[in-house]
Each structure stands twice: as C-alpha cells, then as structure tokens.
C-alpha positions in Angstrom: 22.0 27.8 93.9 21.6 24.3 95.3 18.4 25.3 97.0 16.9 26.7 93.7 17.9 23.5 91.8 16.2 21.4 94.5 13.0 23.4 94.2 13.1 23.2 90.4 13.5 19.4 90.7 10.5 19.1 93.1 8.4 21.4 90.8 9.3 19.3 87.7 8.5 16.1 89.5 5.2 17.4 90.7 4.3 18.7 87.2 5.1 15.3 85.7 3.0 13.5 88.3 0.0 15.9 87.6 0.4 15.2 83.8 0.3 11.4 84.4 -2.7 11.8 86.8 -4.6 13.9 84.2 -3.9 11.4 81.4 -5.1 8.6 83.6 -8.4 10.5 84.2 -9.4 10.5 80.5 -12.4 8.2 80.5 -12.6 5.2 78.3 -16.0 5.9 76.6 -15.8 3.4 73.7 -15.6 -0.3 73.9 -15.3 -2.5 70.8 -15.3 -6.2 69.8 -15.0 -8.0 66.5 -17.4 -10.8 65.5 -17.6 -13.3 62.7 -20.9 -14.0 60.9 -20.4 -17.7 61.0 -18.7 -20.1 63.4 -15.9 -20.8 60.8 -14.9 -19.9 57.3 -13.8 -21.8 54.1 -10.5 -21.2 52.4 -10.9 -19.3 49.1 -14.2 -17.9 50.0 -15.3 -14.5 51.3 -16.4 -14.2 54.9 -18.3 -11.5 56.8 -17.2 -10.0 60.1 -18.0 -6.8 62.0 -16.6 -4.5 64.6 -19.3 -3.7 67.1 -18.6 -0.7 69.2 -20.5 0.8 72.1 -20.2 4.6 72.7 -21.0 5.6 76.3 -24.2 7.5 77.0 -23.7 11.3 76.7 -20.9 10.9 74.2 -20.7 10.7 70.4 -17.9 9.9 67.9 -17.6 11.4 64.4 -19.0 9.6 61.3 -16.4 7.9 59.1 -17.1 10.7 56.7 -17.3 13.7 59.1 -19.3 16.7 58.3 -16.4 19.1 58.6 -12.9 18.6 57.2 -11.1 19.1 60.5 -13.0 16.5 62.4 -11.4 13.2 63.1 -13.2 10.3 61.4 -14.0 7.0 63.0 -11.9 4.2 61.3 -11.4 0.5 61.6 -7.8 -0.3 60.8 -7.0 -4.0 60.4 -3.6 -5.7 60.0 -4.0 -8.1 56.9 -2.0 -11.3 56.7 -1.2 -13.7 53.9 -4.2 -15.8 55.0 -6.8 -13.1 55.8 -7.2 -9.8 54.1 -9.9 -7.1 54.0 -11.8 -6.6 50.8 -14.2 -4.0 52.0 -15.2 -2.0 55.1 -18.9 -0.9 55.4 -19.5 2.0 57.7 -23.0 2.9 58.8 -24.4 6.3 57.9 -24.1 8.8 60.7 -26.9 10.7 62.3 -27.1 14.5 61.9 -27.1 16.1 65.4 -27.0 19.7 66.6 -24.5 20.7 69.3 -24.1 24.0 71.2 -20.5 24.3 70.0 -21.3 24.2 66.2 -23.6 26.1 63.9 -23.5 23.2 61.6 -25.2 19.9 62.3 -22.6 17.1 62.6 -22.9 13.5 61.4 -22.1 11.4 64.4 -22.4 7.9 65.8 -24.0 7.3 69.3 -24.7 4.2 71.2 -24.1 1.0 69.2 -22.0 1.3 66.0 -21.5 -1.6 63.7 -18.9 -1.6 60.9 -19.1 -4.4 58.4 -16.0 -6.2 57.2 -15.8 -8.3 54.1 -12.9 -10.7 54.5 -11.0 -12.6 51.9 -9.7 -16.0 53.1 -6.8 -17.0 50.8 -7.1 -20.0 48.6 -5.1 -22.9 49.9 -5.3 -21.7 53.5 -4.9 -24.9 55.6 -7.6 -25.7 58.2 -6.8 -24.2 61.5 -7.1 -21.1 63.8 -5.9 -17.7 62.6 -6.1 -14.2 64.1 -7.1 -10.9 62.7 -6.0 -7.9 64.7 -6.5 -4.2 64.4 -8.0 -1.2 66.1 -11.2 0.9 66.2 -10.0 4.5 66.1 -12.2 7.5 67.0 -12.5 10.8 68.8 -15.2 11.0 71.5 -16.9 14.2 72.4 -19.8 15.3 74.6 -21.9 18.5 74.2 -19.0 20.6 75.6 -15.6 19.2 74.8 -13.8 16.5 72.9 -11.4 14.0 74.4 -8.0 13.3 72.7 -8.2 10.9 69.7 -8.0 7.3 70.9 -8.3 3.7 69.7 -9.5 0.4 71.1 -7.7 -2.8 70.0 -9.9 -5.4 68.4 -9.1 -9.0 67.4 -10.9 -11.9 65.9 -10.2 -15.6 66.1 -11.0 -17.1 62.7 -11.3 -20.9 62.3 -10.8 -22.2 58.8 -12.5 -25.5 58.1 -12.7 -27.9 55.1 -15.2 -27.1 52.3 -17.4 -30.0 53.3 -18.0 -28.6 56.8 -21.3 -26.7 57.1 -21.0 -23.2 58.5 -23.4 -22.0 61.2 -24.6 -18.4 61.4 -23.6 -16.5 64.5 -25.5 -13.3 65.7 -27.7 -12.9 62.5 -29.3 -9.7 63.9 -26.0 -7.9 63.7 -25.3 -8.9 60.2 -28.8 -8.3 58.9 -28.2 -4.5 59.4 -25.0 -4.4 57.3 -25.4 -3.7 53.6 -22.3 -5.5 52.1 -23.4 -4.8 48.5 
C-alpha cells in the first residue's frame, strides 16, 4: 500500500509540474501601452487617450464586435476614479479575414490596434499626477488554434495642470486615426 501511495504522489507531482510548464509555454503575443494625446490635461475638461496594442505576426485577435456570438471580444477595461473617468471607448473596425477553421469570414485585428479613450477629468481636480489603470483583454489565435483568453495590464500617468498652462500634443499620428465623434 505504501509503495502505491508513493507512486501516486510522484505521478501527481509530475502531472502538476507538466501543467505549470505547459502554462509557462503559452506565448505572450500581444503587448499594449496607454498614451495621452497631450502632455497634460485640465480639470473639468475632456481629454483623449488611447490604448495602442501590437499583435504578433501570424496571430489575430477578435474584433470588439466579433462576427460570431461565441467568439471572445477584444475589450479595454479601465478602473475609473473620482478624478478620472471614461466617457467613451472608440474601437477600430475589424478586418474581415478568411481562416481554414471557419466557413465564415471573421472580423479581426492584426498588427497595430488603437482603441480611443475619451476621458473626463473631474471639475475641481487639483493640479498633480494621477494614474489610470486597467487592462487590454483579448483572445489571440493563429490559423490553426486559439490561445486561452488573456489580458495585458495598461496604465497611464495623467498630469493635471492649471487652466492657464498650454497643452502640447503628443503623438498626433496616433490620434488622427481615431474618430471620437
């Protein structure tokens, strides 16, 4: 009996180690960062930001409004605060692609994906540095298989300045592509 219990313990430990090793081998195929349209913001005024994600070559992620109901959408999930809240998220339109595993073309994102964020900076917010945190959630797939759903943490340092301080644009090319209306 002791010999069988010992073998069982060794098998259980080996199985657990294999599961950990397999989980560690899931590639990270999406990176994401958050950017602000200006070098600072004013209290009581809207501000533009964006999550810029890069999907590794050979992979795609589903559109925010996936073609099929069972597909997992791409989503930006941000944690609002009393000083910074999200008024609107602007997702890009996906691109219809054909894949061997589906008879239906799927709306997906590949390469660079930019999600616009219209922020509301609360009136009366004192000048200073604030943080907006959240995650970029997605499911990445290649032509043959999908990886488990995942997310990448994103954060943004937001500097609130007095109304008389002029704001300077940052990365205008990124924000020119976003239709906030």
